[in-house]
N, C-alpha and C positions, 0 to 999 in steps of 0.2 A: 591490510584493509579487512575490516569486518563490518557486516550489516546483520544484526541479529533481530529477527522478528519475534514477537511474543503477543500473547492475547488471544490466540485462536482457541477453539474448543467446540463444544457441542451446545447448541442452542435451539430453542423451539421456534417455529415460524412465528414471525411477528416480533421476535426479540431483537436485542442489540448486542453488538460486540465492539470493543475498541481495540484495534491492533496498534502496536508500537514497533517501531524499527530503530534500534539503537546502533549508532554507527561510530566507527573510529578508524584512524589510519588515513584519513584524508580530509581535505578542507571542506567540511560539510557546507558552510555557507556559501561556497561558489558552485554548488551542484543543485540542479534541478533534481526533484525527487518524485518518484511515482510508485504506484501500487499496480500490480499485475496479478491475475489469478488464472489457474489452469485447473479445469475440471478433467476427470478421467476420460480419455479418448478424445479430448478437445484440444484446440490450439490455445496457447497462452494468450490472453487478452489484457489490454491495458484498462485498468478500472479508473484511476484518477491520477493526475499529475499536479505538481505545484513548482512554482519557479523559485530561484534561489532565495529570494527576498520574501516569499509568500504572497507576493501582490496578485499573481494571476494562478487561477485553479482551473482545471479542466476535468470533465468526467465522461466516461463511457455513457452511451445512451441507456444502457440497462440499469445503471445505478443513480442516474440523475435525480436529485430530490431525496434520496435515501442516505448516501454516503457523503461524508465530508472529510477531505484531506486537510491536514494542518501540520505545521513544523515548529520547532523550537531551536532556533540556531544556537542558543546558549547551552542547550543540552545534547546537541548534535542528533536529534531524534525527529522522526516524522511519524505522523498518526493517521489512522484511518477509522473514523467513526462510522459504524455500520448500524443503520436502524431499519426497521420494517423488513428484517430478513426473511428470505423465503428459501425454499429447497434448491431453487435455481442458482442461489449464491453459494452453494456447497463447492469448494475447491481449495486448492493449495494457494495461499496468498504470499506473493513475493514483493519485496520492495527493492526498487532500483535506484541507483544514483547515477546521474549523467553530468559530466563536467560542462557547465555553461559555456567554456571557452574552448572546449576540445570535445566535441560531441561524440567521438569515437571512443573516449574513454568512459566506460561504463562498468559499474559494479552491481552485483546481485547478492541478495541475502539467500538463506537457505530454505526459507519458505515456513509457513505455519498453516496447519490445517484448520479450516472452518467447515464445520458440518451443521447443516440446519435441517431439524426433523419437522416433518409435516404434522 
């Protein structure tokens, strides 16, 4: 099983980034996917999630209206479009897959760093 995040980097405040999480080794289309982030000294928080078929999305309060999660089941990839970034969005961003039929089966990626300069 592999979940590989990409697209992180350094961006100025107000800018945008698009993260990707390419997956392999499991049946992507039956997994709900989510993005989480962890800033230094803080707990990991859920940023956004999407159901297996993309029909339902949900966002953390801190990113509503700025971030958009999407998925392409043909490419086994989930995305996070991040707009209007601010320094408070600086963190390591992780993608997670959760089996829609066995919630205890969870996979994580290794994370990608996002740094927003003021």
